[in-house]
N, C-alpha and C positions, 0 to 999 in steps of 0.2 A: 265527417270523416271517412266512415264505411262506405258510404255511397261512392267517395271518390276512389276507394280502392277496387271495386267493382269495374271502374271505370279503367282504372289503370291494367286491370288484369287482361283486358281485351288486347293488350301489346307486350304483357309481360306474366306469365302464369306462375313461376318459378318464385314464389315468396311464401312466407308465413307471417303471423300476426300473434304476439303476447300482448294481451291488454290487462293493465291494472286497474281495477275498481278500488278506489280507496275509501271503501266501506260506504258509497253514496246512499242516499233515503230512495234514490231510483237506481236499482243494480242493473248492472250493464248486461249481464249474462241473458236475460230474457230477450233485452233488445237485439243483442247479436243472433241469437236463435231464430228471430223473426225477420230479422233483415239479411240476414246472410246464407239462407238456405243455398246448398250448392257449393258452400265454401266453408263448412265447418270443421272438416278435416284439416284445413288449413291454421284455425285459430284456437287459441288457448286463452281462457280469461283465469283471471287471478283475484282474490279480494284480500285486503290489507287486515281487513276487520278489526281495525283501529277506531277507538272512539274518539272524540274532540279532545277530551284530556290524556290518552294515549300519546296524541301527537302532540300535546305541549311536553309532555313528561320527558318523550323519546326522540323528538324531531320528526319529519317527513321520512318515510322508509320507501321512497320510489327506488333508491338505489339499490335497496337489498333484493328488490324484486327483479330488477333489470339485470343485476348479475346471476340471477339464479336462471332467468329466461337464456341469457348469452350462454352459461354452463352447459345447460340443456338443448343447446340449438346446435344443429349441424350446418346453419347458414354460412356463407361467406361473409356478407356484408350485413351492416346493421345501420339503421335511420330510427329518428325520433319521427311519431307521429301523434300529435296532440288531438283531443276531443274537439278544440274549435277550429283544427286546420284540414286543410285537404290537400292530398297529391295532385301535382301535375300530371295528367293523364299519362304523358310518356316517360315520366321521370325513371320508374323502376326499369326499365328497358334500357334506356340512355345510361342509366348508372350501372347496369350490368357491364354494358358494352365499353363504358369508360374504365373500371377497374381491370377488365380482361385485357384492355388496350395499353395501360399503364402500369405494368406489375410493379415497380418501383413505389409506386404511391401506396403510403399506408391509411391516408383518410384525407377527406377533401371536403370543401364549402360549395354550395351553389347558390344560386340567387332565389329570391321570393319575393311573390305577390304579396301587399297586404291588402285585408279588407275587412270589415266590420259585418260578422254572419248574423246580427241582429236585424240588420237593415240592408244588406247585399248580399246577391249571388254572385258566387266566384266566377262563373260564367260570364257575368257583365263585368268584371275586374280587368283592368291592364295598368298595373300599379308597380314596375320594376323599378320607378324613381323612387326610392326610399333609403332610410338611413342605415338598412342590414345589407344593401348592396354596394356600400361605398368602395369595398375591397376588390381588387383584382390581381394581387401579386400573393407569393407565400406569406402566411400569417401565423402569429400565435392567437388561435380562436378566441382564447379567454376575455371575456368583456368585450368582444369586437361582433360576433356573429350569433344569432339565433340558433336554439337547439333543432329548429326544423330546416336549418342548411347543410348541417352536419352528417356526413355519412362515413363510415370506418370499417375496415375489414375486423371481425370479431378475434383476429390473430393478434391485434393490440392489446386485447384482454388475454387472451389465453397463453400467449406466447411472450408477450412483452410486458404483461403486467399492468395495463393501464383500465383499472377498474372503477368503477362508481363508488363514490363514498355511500356507505348503506345507510346512513342517516344524515340528515340537514342541522343535527343537534352539534354546531360548531360554533356558535357564538353565545355566552352567558345571557340566560334569561328570554332569549329570542331565538329558541330553535328552530323558527319555520324561515328564516331569513335568508340563508344562502341558498342560492338556487343549485338543484341535484344536476343540471348540466352544466353550470360553471366548474365545480369542482370536477366533473369529468374531463372536460375541456384542458384543466391544467393539467390532468394525469396524461391525456394524449400527447400534449405539448412536452411533457416531462420525457414521456416514453417513447415517442414516435416523431419527433420534430415539428417543423411546420405543416400545418394545413395547407394543401393544394388548392388552388381555384380551379373547379371543373368547367366552368364557364355554360353550365347547364341550368334550367331553370327547375326547382325542386317541389315547391308547394305554395300554396295560398295560406298564408299565416293569418287566421284570426285575430283579431284585436277588439276587446269591447271591455266595457267599464267594470263589468263583475268578475274581472279574472284575479285571482289570488296577488298576482305581479304588483296590481296597483294599490293593495291593502295591506301588504304583509310586514311594513314598518310601523309596527303599532305595537300596544303591550298587549296583554292577555285578555283584556276586556274589549278592546277593538277588534281583536281576532276572533272573539266568540261572536260579537256584534255582526259581523263580516258572515261567518259561517251560518247564523240563523238566518241571514239575509237571503243567501244563495240556496240553502233550503227551501225557503218559502217561495223563491221563485224558480227554482229549478223544475223543468218540465211544464213552466208557462212561457217564459221569456226566451230562456235557452235550455 
């Protein structure tokens, strides 16, 4: 993820990055300090400091920190960039031009490549023929596109009220199930209407078997087993 941002900076230097470390056993701040020398004035790291039990009791709080970053930012446009994903090199440059040339567009979606970062390099991938790229018209994005595809004006939040749900604690006994981005897409559609197709290529979306996405529909015991496994493999396999 970080390396792709350095590459994107060659084409577009006007960016900022807010990173949430959800209390990983492998803290992100030292990694950023080592890899992003020369860019640190553009980057802020935050740590949720939540334990596994906190997440069970309170839900996942990514939305809370996303809202905080948006409130404190003077940027115009927001995107998601997951730790398994990589920016398409010219995306920031072309996305900025897209919003400048389409003043009426509040938010949009773009195409993504898919790859498995455990076995593939993004530069070797050309995989736009995937389920995420089946839309070419204005859509309600909820349940249709991935977080890596969406870009929005921060005014959607600050002026129109399309904020993230602060916690995923929306389903009894399984407060980790509902995706943070899905709740946000519902808000964007309610407050800002349809997502417009940009026809740009946004990111390389990393998909692999150790992501929470494939393990969240379980009980607390199953989630604990998953949590222990990724802590064991983190820094070794991914």
